[in-house]
C-alpha positions in Angstrom: 111.2 101.1 123.5 107.6 102.0 124.5 104.5 99.6 125.0 101.0 100.5 124.3 98.0 98.3 125.3 94.5 98.2 123.8 91.2 96.5 124.5 90.0 95.0 121.4 87.5 92.5 119.6 90.1 90.4 118.4 89.1 87.3 119.9 90.3 84.0 118.0 93.3 82.6 116.2 91.6 83.5 112.7 91.3 87.2 113.9 94.8 87.3 114.8 95.8 85.8 111.4 93.8 88.6 110.0 95.5 91.5 111.7 99.0 90.2 111.5 99.7 91.5 107.9 98.3 94.8 109.1 100.4 95.0 112.3 103.6 93.8 110.6 103.1 96.6 107.9 103.5 99.3 110.6 107.2 99.7 110.8 107.5 101.4 114.2 106.2 97.8 115.8 108.8 95.6 116.9 106.6 93.1 118.8 103.0 92.6 119.4 100.6 90.0 121.0 96.9 89.6 121.6 95.9 87.9 124.8 92.7 86.1 123.4 92.2 84.3 126.8 91.7 87.8 128.6 88.0 88.8 128.5 89.3 92.2 127.3 91.3 90.6 124.4 94.3 92.8 125.3 96.8 94.0 122.4 100.0 94.7 123.5 102.5 96.5 121.1 106.1 97.3 121.7 108.3 99.3 119.5 109.9 102.8 118.8 107.9 106.0 118.2 104.5 104.3 118.3 101.4 106.0 117.0 98.2 105.0 119.0 96.2 106.6 116.3 98.0 104.6 113.5 97.6 101.4 115.3 93.8 102.0 116.1 93.1 103.1 112.6 94.5 99.9 111.1 92.6 97.7 113.5 89.3 99.5 112.7 90.0 99.2 109.1 90.5 95.5 109.6 86.8 95.4 111.1 87.7 95.3 114.8 87.0 97.5 117.6 89.9 98.8 119.6 90.4 101.1 122.7 93.5 102.5 124.2 94.2 101.5 127.8 96.0 104.0 130.2 
C-alpha cells in the first residue's frame, strides 16, 4: 500500500462532493481524504500502484488545482 499527498484547491464540502465520483472511478485508489481545515487543503490518497499523473489529471479536469507534495 502506498500513500500520496497533494496540495489542492478543494476547499469545502461541495468541492469534496464534486471530486468524490472522480476519485472513486480510479480503481487503484483504496482510500482518500481531503483535509479542508489545513490551509494547503491536503488530499491524501492510499492505494496500490497509484499514478500521481492520473490523480492530478483527474483533479485538474474537475476544475481544481493540485500539486504533489514530496
